KEDRENLUM-152022 format. One record per atom (N, C-alpha, C): residue number from 1; chain; x, z negated, y negated. Coordinates in steps of 0.02 Angstrom, whole numbers. Layout:
<pts>
PT   i ch      u      w      v
PT NUM  A      X      Z      Y
...
</pts>
This chain:
<pts>
PT   i ch      u      w      v
PT   1  A  10905    108   5346
PT   1  A  10859     71   5302
PT   1  A  10881     -7   5310
PT   2  A  10881    -37   5255
PT   2  A  10885   -111   5250
PT   2  A  10826   -142   5223
PT   3  A  10800   -197   5236
PT   3  A  10739   -224   5205
PT   3  A  10747   -305   5198
PT   4  A  10726   -327   5148
PT   4  A  10734   -403   5134
PT   4  A  10672   -424   5086
PT   5  A  10648   -486   5112
PT   5  A  10592   -509   5073
PT   5  A  10615   -531   5003
PT   6  A  10567   -518   4945
PT   6  A  10587   -540   4879
PT   6  A  10517   -579   4858
PT   7  A  10517   -605   4799
PT   7  A  10465   -637   4769
PT   7  A  10399   -602   4776
PT   8  A  10392   -539   4757
PT   8  A  10335   -499   4749
PT   8  A  10328   -444   4792
PT   9  A  10360   -444   4850
PT   9  A  10361   -396   4892
PT   9  A  10427   -387   4937
PT  10  A  10439   -324   4957
PT  10  A  10506   -312   4989
PT  10  A  10560   -270   4950
PT  11  A  10623   -287   4966
PT  11  A  10671   -241   4934
PT  11  A  10697   -203   4990
PT  12  A  10698   -135   4974
PT  12  A  10720    -87   5028
PT  12  A  10788    -48   5004
PT  13  A  10826    -36   5048
PT  13  A  10885      7   5035
PT  13  A  10879     68   5087
PT  14  A  10857    126   5060
PT  14  A  10844    188   5100
PT  14  A  10902    228   5095
PT  15  A  10909    266   5163
PT  15  A  10960    310   5166
PT  15  A  10955    365   5121
PT  16  A  10996    391   5091
PT  16  A  10997    446   5046
PT  16  A  10968    433   4978
PT  17  A  10954    375   4960
PT  17  A  10935    351   4899
PT  17  A  10990    312   4866
PT  18  A  11025    349   4822
PT  18  A  11089    312   4807
PT  18  A  11089    296   4726
PT  19  A  11040    312   4692
PT  19  A  11039    290   4618
PT  19  A  10968    266   4594
PT  20  A  10972    239   4540
PT  20  A  10903    211   4511
PT  20  A  10856    267   4496
PT  21  A  10875    324   4473
PT  21  A  10825    375   4457
PT  21  A  10785    407   4527
PT  22  A  10833    405   4580
PT  22  A  10795    425   4643
PT  22  A  10756    369   4664
PT  23  A  10769    306   4660
PT  23  A  10727    254   4682
PT  23  A  10663    250   4637
PT  24  A  10666    252   4567
PT  24  A  10618    253   4528
PT  24  A  10566    302   4546
PT  25  A  10580    372   4573
PT  25  A  10529    426   4595
PT  25  A  10490    399   4651
PT  26  A  10522    349   4687
PT  26  A  10480    329   4752
PT  26  A  10442    267   4736
PT  27  A  10442    241   4672
PT  27  A  10393    182   4658
PT  27  A  10317    196   4677
PT  28  A  10292    138   4702
PT  28  A  10228    146   4719
PT  28  A  10210    190   4785
PT  29  A  10262    208   4815
PT  29  A  10251    252   4874
PT  29  A  10240    207   4931
PT  30  A  10217    238   4986
PT  30  A  10207    198   5052
PT  30  A  10257    204   5096
PT  31  A  10268    150   5127
PT  31  A  10310    158   5190
PT  31  A  10280    139   5253
PT  32  A  10289    179   5305
PT  32  A  10263    162   5363
PT  32  A  10314    157   5420
PT  33  A  10291    121   5478
PT  33  A  10335    110   5525
PT  33  A  10292    124   5590
PT  34  A  10331    161   5647
PT  34  A  10295    169   5708
PT  34  A  10282    102   5738
PT  35  A  10225     98   5768
PT  35  A  10203     37   5801
PT  35  A  10254     12   5863
PT  36  A  10284     64   5888
PT  36  A  10342     54   5932
PT  36  A  10395     15   5917
PT  37  A  10406     15   5844
PT  37  A  10463    -25   5818
PT  37  A  10443    -95   5801
PT  38  A  10383   -111   5809
PT  38  A  10368   -189   5794
PT  38  A  10393   -230   5836
PT  39  A  10413   -290   5832
PT  39  A  10430   -335   5880
PT  39  A  10370   -359   5912
PT  40  A  10369   -375   5974
PT  40  A  10306   -403   6014
PT  40  A  10297   -477   5979
PT  41  A  10232   -487   5971
PT  41  A  10208   -547   5943
PT  41  A  10204   -601   6005
PT  42  A  10209   -671   5983
PT  42  A  10198   -716   6039
PT  42  A  10120   -724   6047
PT  43  A  10106   -770   6082
PT  43  A  10026   -777   6101
PT  43  A   9994   -813   6041
PT  44  A  10031   -845   6001
PT  44  A   9996   -875   5939
PT  44  A  10008   -839   5878
PT  45  A  10022   -765   5881
PT  45  A  10029   -727   5831
PT  45  A   9997   -662   5837
PT  46  A   9973   -629   5778
PT  46  A   9937   -567   5782
PT  46  A   9959   -525   5714
PT  47  A   9973   -468   5725
PT  47  A   9984   -425   5662
PT  47  A   9915   -416   5632
PT  48  A   9921   -412   5562
PT  48  A   9865   -409   5525
PT  48  A   9822   -336   5542
PT  49  A   9858   -286   5555
PT  49  A   9832   -221   5580
PT  49  A   9785   -229   5635
PT  50  A   9800   -276   5682
PT  50  A   9760   -290   5738
PT  50  A   9705   -328   5726
PT  51  A   9693   -359   5669
PT  51  A   9639   -406   5654
PT  51  A   9592   -371   5621
PT  52  A   9606   -321   5574
PT  52  A   9561   -285   5535
PT  52  A   9513   -246   5588
PT  53  A   9448   -255   5577
PT  53  A   9402   -222   5610
PT  53  A   9371   -272   5673
PT  54  A   9409   -322   5687
PT  54  A   9380   -364   5735
PT  54  A   9318   -403   5708
PT  55  A   9267   -415   5759
PT  55  A   9207   -455   5739
PT  55  A   9224   -532   5736
PT  56  A   9204   -567   5696
PT  56  A   9208   -638   5685
PT  56  A   9145   -675   5709
PT  57  A   9151   -715   5755
PT  57  A   9096   -754   5784
PT  57  A   9115   -824   5782
PT  58  A   9062   -872   5765
PT  58  A   9072   -942   5768
PT  58  A   9051   -971   5832
PT  59  A   9066  -1039   5844
PT  59  A   9043  -1067   5909
PT  59  A   8980  -1064   5921
PT  60  A   8933  -1060   5874
PT  60  A   8856  -1060   5882
PT  60  A   8828   -984   5901
PT  61  A   8875   -939   5890
PT  61  A   8861   -865   5905
PT  61  A   8849   -827   5844
PT  62  A   8845   -867   5782
PT  62  A   8840   -829   5719
PT  62  A   8889   -775   5708
PT  63  A   8869   -717   5695
PT  63  A   8913   -649   5682
PT  63  A   8924   -644   5607
PT  64  A   8983   -664   5587
PT  64  A   9008   -648   5510
PT  64  A   9020   -578   5493
PT  65  A   9012   -539   5547
PT  65  A   9039   -459   5537
PT  65  A   9107   -451   5556
PT  66  A   9134   -391   5519
PT  66  A   9203   -371   5544
PT  66  A   9248   -394   5492
PT  67  A   9311   -403   5517
PT  67  A   9368   -418   5464
PT  67  A   9374   -348   5430
PT  68  A   9373   -355   5360
PT  68  A   9378   -300   5314
PT  68  A   9449   -296   5285
PT  69  A   9474   -354   5282
PT  69  A   9543   -355   5257
PT  69  A   9581   -423   5273
PT  70  A   9642   -428   5264
PT  70  A   9673   -493   5265
PT  70  A   9715   -512   5195
PT  71  A   9713   -573   5179
PT  71  A   9742   -593   5120
PT  71  A   9785   -656   5132
PT  72  A   9828   -657   5080
PT  72  A   9868   -731   5086
PT  72  A   9869   -760   5017
PT  73  A   9881   -824   5019
PT  73  A   9891   -859   4955
PT  73  A   9954   -888   4961
PT  74  A   9993   -871   5003
PT  74  A  10065   -898   5006
PT  74  A  10073   -958   5047
PT  75  A  10012   -992   5056
PT  75  A  10016  -1053   5101
PT  75  A   9988  -1028   5172
PT  76  A   9938   -992   5172
PT  76  A   9919   -966   5241
PT  76  A   9877   -912   5229
PT  77  A   9858   -868   5281
PT  77  A   9820   -801   5278
PT  77  A   9745   -822   5287
PT  78  A   9707   -771   5267
PT  78  A   9632   -768   5263
PT  78  A   9605   -713   5293
PT  79  A   9548   -724   5338
PT  79  A   9507   -664   5360
PT  79  A   9458   -654   5303
PT  80  A   9447   -583   5284
PT  80  A   9404   -572   5231
PT  80  A   9346   -539   5274
PT  81  A   9286   -569   5269
PT  81  A   9225   -538   5294
PT  81  A   9176   -535   5240
PT  82  A   9115   -501   5257
PT  82  A   9066   -489   5204
PT  82  A   9044   -547   5164
PT  83  A   9037   -606   5198
PT  83  A   9011   -664   5164
PT  83  A   9064   -703   5135
PT  84  A   9121   -694   5146
PT  84  A   9173   -728   5105
PT  84  A   9252   -732   5148
PT  85  A   9285   -780   5141
PT  85  A   9351   -784   5164
PT  85  A   9350   -844   5218
PT  86  A   9389   -833   5273
PT  86  A   9398   -897   5325
PT  86  A   9469   -901   5335
PT  87  A   9501   -962   5325
PT  87  A   9568   -971   5338
PT  87  A   9587   -950   5405
PT  88  A   9641   -915   5408
PT  88  A   9670   -896   5480
PT  88  A   9717   -945   5489
PT  89  A   9697  -1009   5510
PT  89  A   9739  -1063   5535
PT  89  A   9715  -1089   5598
PT  90  A   9760  -1121   5635
PT  90  A   9736  -1149   5702
PT  90  A   9675  -1194   5692
PT  91  A   9664  -1231   5645
PT  91  A   9610  -1276   5636
PT  91  A   9548  -1244   5647
PT  92  A   9541  -1181   5619
PT  92  A   9474  -1152   5618
PT  92  A   9473  -1089   5665
PT  93  A   9526  -1072   5690
PT  93  A   9522  -1006   5732
PT  93  A   9534  -1035   5807
PT  94  A   9474  -1020   5847
PT  94  A   9482  -1040   5917
PT  94  A   9511   -988   5960
PT  95  A   9497   -929   5951
PT  95  A   9527   -879   5999
PT  95  A   9531   -807   5950
PT  96  A   9584   -776   5979
PT  96  A   9589   -708   5957
PT  96  A   9585   -665   6019
PT  97  A   9531   -628   6029
PT  97  A   9517   -592   6089
PT  97  A   9540   -521   6072
PT  98  A   9606   -495   6082
PT  98  A   9621   -434   6061
PT  98  A   9582   -373   6107
PT  99  A   9579   -392   6170
PT  99  A   9549   -331   6206
PT  99  A   9474   -317   6186
PT 100  A   9437   -373   6173
PT 100  A   9376   -363   6148
PT 100  A   9360   -354   6077
PT 101  A   9416   -371   6039
PT 101  A   9415   -362   5965
PT 101  A   9372   -413   5936
PT 102  A   9372   -479   5955
PT 102  A   9333   -525   5931
PT 102  A   9377   -596   5911
PT 103  A   9358   -621   5860
PT 103  A   9394   -681   5832
PT 103  A   9335   -734   5839
PT 104  A   9350   -781   5871
PT 104  A   9306   -841   5877
PT 104  A   9325   -897   5839
PT 105  A   9293   -922   5785
PT 105  A   9305   -968   5745
PT 105  A   9259  -1034   5745
PT 106  A   9290  -1091   5717
PT 106  A   9244  -1149   5711
PT 106  A   9240  -1159   5634
PT 107  A   9186  -1114   5608
PT 107  A   9164  -1103   5542
PT 107  A   9091  -1103   5537
PT 108  A   9061  -1140   5497
PT 108  A   8990  -1151   5493
PT 108  A   8974  -1090   5436
PT 109  A   8926  -1057   5454
PT 109  A   8894  -1005   5406
PT 109  A   8872  -1032   5341
PT 110  A   8848  -1089   5342
PT 110  A   8819  -1123   5283
PT 110  A   8873  -1137   5235
PT 111  A   8942  -1142   5249
PT 111  A   8992  -1149   5206
PT 111  A   8999  -1092   5160
PT 112  A   8968  -1038   5164
PT 112  A   8969   -974   5115
PT 112  A   8911   -980   5074
PT 113  A   8859  -1026   5078
PT 113  A   8807  -1022   5036
PT 113  A   8819  -1067   4972
</pts>
């Protein structure tokens, strides 16, 4: 399999898929990878899959709830919580505690009002 980024997703070349008709039958299909094939992330990186379900808490102890999804706008990523979206950038993210599944943020709860 070969994979390369494209404007609106990924371009895949799969083994045993040799013509357009075969590829068309796979449109909108899902592709999965074994976690063991993921490269190790550095200290300042995290896979989206590891962030979903983490609790998000600010410096004052306000609990925004769990990350329900991740989004991107092309410029940076966003944590999606019940109240709204929090930019997943160093300016607002204090710590990602993977062991305890908590993301600590510098984000005011009033900013969602």
